[in-house]
C-alpha positions as CSV (number, residue, x, y, z in Angstrom):
1,M,169.4,139.8,57.2
2,S,169.8,142.1,54.2
3,L,167.4,144.9,53.4
4,R,166.0,142.9,50.5
5,G,165.3,140.0,52.7
6,C,163.4,142.1,55.2
7,F,161.2,143.5,52.4
8,V,160.3,140.0,51.3
9,V,159.4,138.9,54.8
10,I,157.2,141.9,55.2
11,C,155.4,141.3,51.9
12,L,154.7,137.7,52.9
13,A,153.4,138.7,56.4
14,I,150.8,141.2,55.2
15,P,148.4,138.6,53.6
16,L,148.7,136.4,56.6
17,M,147.7,139.3,58.9
18,A,144.7,140.1,56.7
19,Q,143.5,136.5,57.0
20,D,143.8,136.6,60.8
21,R,141.7,139.8,61.1
22,P,138.2,138.9,62.4
23,S,135.5,139.6,59.8
24,E,132.9,142.2,60.7
25,A,129.9,140.6,62.4
26,Q,126.8,140.4,60.1
27,P,123.5,141.7,61.6
28,A,121.5,138.8,63.0
29,P,118.3,138.1,61.0
30,Q,115.1,139.4,62.6
31,P,113.1,136.6,64.3
32,E,110.1,135.5,62.3
33,A,108.1,134.1,65.2
34,W,105.9,137.3,65.3
35,R,104.4,136.2,62.0
36,Q,102.7,133.3,63.7
37,A,99.0,133.8,64.5
38,G,98.3,135.6,67.7
39,T,101.7,137.3,68.1
40,V,102.7,140.9,67.7
41,G,105.9,142.3,66.2
42,P,107.4,144.8,63.9
43,S,106.8,144.8,60.2
44,A,109.7,144.1,57.9
45,P,110.2,146.1,54.8
46,G,107.6,145.1,52.2
47,D,105.2,143.6,54.7
48,Y,101.6,144.8,55.2
49,T,100.4,146.0,58.6
50,V,97.0,146.9,59.8
51,T,97.7,149.2,62.7
52,A,96.2,149.2,66.2
53,G,93.1,151.4,66.4
54,T,91.8,150.5,62.9
55,R,88.0,150.1,62.8
56,V,86.8,147.0,61.0
57,P,83.1,146.9,60.1
58,L,81.4,143.6,60.8
59,A,78.0,142.0,60.2
60,L,76.7,139.5,62.8
61,I,76.1,135.9,61.6
62,N,74.3,135.0,64.7
63,S,72.2,137.0,67.2
64,V,73.2,137.6,70.8
65,S,71.1,139.1,73.6
66,T,70.8,139.4,77.3
67,K,67.8,137.2,77.1
68,H,69.3,134.2,75.3
69,S,73.0,134.5,75.6
70,A,75.3,133.5,78.5
71,E,78.9,134.3,79.4
72,G,81.3,132.3,77.2
73,D,78.9,132.0,74.2
74,R,80.5,132.5,70.8
75,V,79.8,135.3,68.4
76,Y,80.3,134.8,64.7
77,L,80.8,137.7,62.3
78,Q,82.0,138.6,58.8
79,T,83.8,141.7,57.6
80,V,81.7,143.8,55.3
81,F,84.3,146.2,53.9
82,P,87.9,145.6,52.8
83,I,90.7,146.9,54.9
84,L,93.8,148.1,53.0
85,A,97.5,148.6,53.9
86,N,100.1,150.0,51.5
87,S,97.4,150.2,48.8
88,R,96.7,146.5,49.0
89,I,93.7,144.7,50.4
90,V,94.8,142.7,53.4
91,I,91.5,142.0,55.0
92,P,88.9,141.2,52.3
93,A,85.2,141.6,52.8
94,G,83.8,138.2,53.9
95,S,86.7,137.4,56.3
96,Y,85.6,135.7,59.4
97,V,85.8,137.0,63.0
98,I,85.1,135.1,66.1
99,G,84.1,136.8,69.4
100,T,83.0,135.8,72.9
101,V,80.2,137.1,75.2
102,T,82.2,138.0,78.3
103,E,79.4,139.2,80.6
104,V,75.6,139.4,80.5
105,K,73.4,141.6,82.8
106,K,69.7,141.1,82.5
107,P,67.4,144.1,82.8
108,G,65.8,144.7,86.1
109,R,62.1,144.7,86.9
110,V,61.9,148.1,88.6
111,K,65.0,149.7,87.2
112,G,68.2,148.8,85.4
113,R,68.9,148.2,81.8
114,G,70.2,145.1,80.0
115,E,73.9,145.1,79.4
116,L,76.0,142.9,77.1
117,W,79.8,142.7,76.9
118,V,81.4,141.3,73.7
119,R,85.1,140.7,73.0
120,F,86.6,139.8,69.6
121,D,89.2,137.1,69.6
122,S,90.4,136.1,66.1
123,L,90.3,137.0,62.4
124,T,90.5,134.4,59.6
125,L,91.2,135.5,56.0
126,P,89.5,133.6,53.1
127,N,92.7,131.7,52.5
128,G,92.9,130.4,56.1
129,V,95.5,132.8,57.5
130,T,94.6,133.6,61.1
131,R,95.5,136.3,63.6
132,D,94.5,136.4,67.2
133,F,93.9,139.5,69.3
134,R,91.6,140.9,72.0
135,A,89.6,143.6,70.2
136,R,86.6,145.6,71.5
137,L,83.4,147.1,70.3
138,G,83.8,150.5,68.7
139,G,80.3,151.2,67.3
140,V,76.9,149.8,66.8
141,D,74.3,150.2,64.0
142,S,72.8,153.7,64.2
143,L,69.4,152.1,63.4
144,S,69.6,150.0,66.5
145,D,67.8,150.9,69.7
146,E,70.8,149.8,71.8
147,E,73.4,152.2,73.1
148,L,77.2,151.6,73.2
149,D,79.2,152.4,76.3
150,K,82.6,153.0,74.5
151,A,84.5,153.3,77.8
152,E,83.6,149.8,78.8
153,G,82.8,148.3,75.4
154,K,79.3,147.1,76.4
155,V,75.9,147.3,74.7
156,V,73.1,148.8,76.8
157,S,69.4,148.2,76.1
158,E,67.1,151.2,75.6
159,G,65.2,152.5,78.6
160,N,61.5,151.8,79.0
161,K,60.1,154.7,81.0
162,A,57.8,155.7,78.2
163,G,56.5,152.1,77.8
164,D,55.9,151.9,81.6
165,A,54.0,155.1,81.6
166,R,51.9,154.0,78.6
167,T,51.1,150.7,80.3
168,I,49.9,152.4,83.5
169,G,47.9,155.0,81.5
170,E,46.2,152.3,79.4
171,A,45.4,150.3,82.5
172,A,43.9,153.4,84.1
173,A,41.8,154.0,81.0
174,A,40.6,150.4,80.9
175,G,39.7,150.7,84.6
176,A,37.8,153.9,84.0
177,S,35.8,152.1,81.3
178,V,34.9,149.4,83.8
179,G,34.0,152.0,86.4
180,V,31.6,153.7,84.0
181,I,29.8,150.4,83.5
182,A,29.7,149.7,87.2
183,G,28.7,153.3,88.1
184,A,25.8,153.2,85.6
185,A,24.4,150.1,87.2
186,T,24.5,151.8,90.7
187,Q,23.6,155.3,89.5
188,H,27.0,156.7,90.6
189,I,28.9,157.1,87.3
190,G,31.4,159.6,88.5
191,L,32.3,157.6,91.6
192,G,32.6,154.4,89.6
193,T,34.8,156.1,87.0
194,G,37.2,157.3,89.6
195,I,37.4,154.0,91.4
196,G,37.9,152.1,88.2
197,A,40.7,154.4,87.0
198,A,42.5,154.1,90.3
199,A,42.1,150.3,90.2
200,G,43.4,150.2,86.7
201,A,46.4,152.4,87.4
202,A,47.2,150.2,90.4
203,A,47.0,147.0,88.3
204,G,49.2,148.7,85.6
205,M,51.8,149.5,88.2
206,I,51.8,145.9,89.4
207,G,52.3,144.8,85.8
208,V,55.2,147.1,85.4
209,L,56.8,145.9,88.6
210,L,56.5,142.2,87.5
211,T,57.9,142.8,84.0
212,R,61.6,143.1,83.1
213,G,62.8,146.0,81.0
214,P,63.9,145.6,77.3
215,D,66.8,143.2,76.6
216,A,70.0,144.3,74.9
217,I,70.1,142.7,71.5
218,L,72.7,142.5,68.7
219,A,70.6,141.1,65.9
220,K,71.8,138.8,63.1
221,G,72.8,140.9,60.1
222,S,73.2,144.2,62.0
223,T,76.5,146.1,61.6
224,I,79.0,146.8,64.3
225,E,82.6,148.0,64.5
226,M,85.6,146.3,65.9
227,V,88.6,148.3,67.1
228,L,91.9,146.5,66.8
229,D,94.0,146.5,70.0
230,R,97.3,145.7,68.2
231,N,99.1,145.7,64.9
232,L,98.3,142.8,62.6
233,G,101.3,142.0,60.3
234,F,101.0,140.1,57.0
235,A,103.6,138.9,54.6
236,P,102.9,139.0,50.8
237,A,102.5,135.3,50.8
238,D,99.7,135.6,53.4
239,L,97.7,137.8,51.0
240,N,97.3,135.4,48.1
241,F,93.5,135.2,47.7
242,G,93.4,133.8,44.1
243,S,90.0,134.5,42.4
244,Y,88.2,134.9,45.7
245,Q,84.8,136.7,45.5
246,P,83.3,137.9,48.8
247,P,80.0,136.3,49.8
248,P,76.9,138.5,50.4
249,P,76.7,139.8,54.0
250,P,74.3,138.0,56.4
251,S,70.7,139.2,56.0
252,E,69.3,141.1,58.9
253,S,66.8,139.2,61.0
254,P,63.5,141.0,61.7
255,A,63.2,142.8,65.0
256,P,61.3,140.7,67.6
257,A,57.7,141.8,67.9
258,P,56.8,143.3,71.3
259,A,55.1,141.0,73.7
260,K,51.3,141.5,73.7
261,S,49.7,141.9,77.1
262,G,47.0,139.6,78.0
263,G,45.0,142.4,79.5
264,L,44.2,143.2,83.1
265,P,41.8,141.0,85.1
266,F,38.8,142.6,86.8
267,P,36.7,140.2,88.9
268,G,33.4,139.3,87.4
269,L,34.1,141.2,84.2
270,G,36.7,139.1,82.5
271,R,39.9,140.5,80.9
272,F,40.0,143.8,79.0
273,P,42.8,143.9,76.4
274,L,45.2,146.8,76.6
């Protein structure tokens, strides 16, 4: 074959070799399954992520307590302050949160305080977009008498040592008054006063032993904090709220009035209110 013929063959073979070269593999698209409610995954560029550890303030729609609630009861709440990501509101005020009472420990008669465990399960935005999680309590209203054990995420009722001491003291005073009356009738006022005070104190102690301590209560309308346990990712389409206006937060229910004692019975002299 002549030199010219070889050159022609080479020129024809170069395009064919280029067609046979395998094309560079394109990167596989990232899976979108993480966008579904209840899953966790990375945020693609342009998406909005509320990071784990974010504190979300909530208002209770229903009350829960160690007196009336049981394990498995639902807790319904609303967000009361908007949460932003990348300078955009992703969780508007008025979004709904559902939680669960996971454990209840009633206060003891002699010692022990009421304890209430609450877990947060899901968030629903005003447009119906939902995310599932397992978040915990991060704070309770500073005006509440309850305490929060942050390590265990439980609400603990206030102690009642002062109330117990007051009950015994009032009972002793009532008994002393009865002793004065009885002592005057027998010309032994001092002796009657001492006996009456002792009897009253004993009756007060019995009353304390028969009465449970204060219950742990999260009242309707009170404010608590939820701490997210994972990232919540949202696409721009998830954040279309139209002309949504947040509703007013739930009104706080009045604190229950303390139970009134019916007084201590003294034989033959009726009941003396404390």
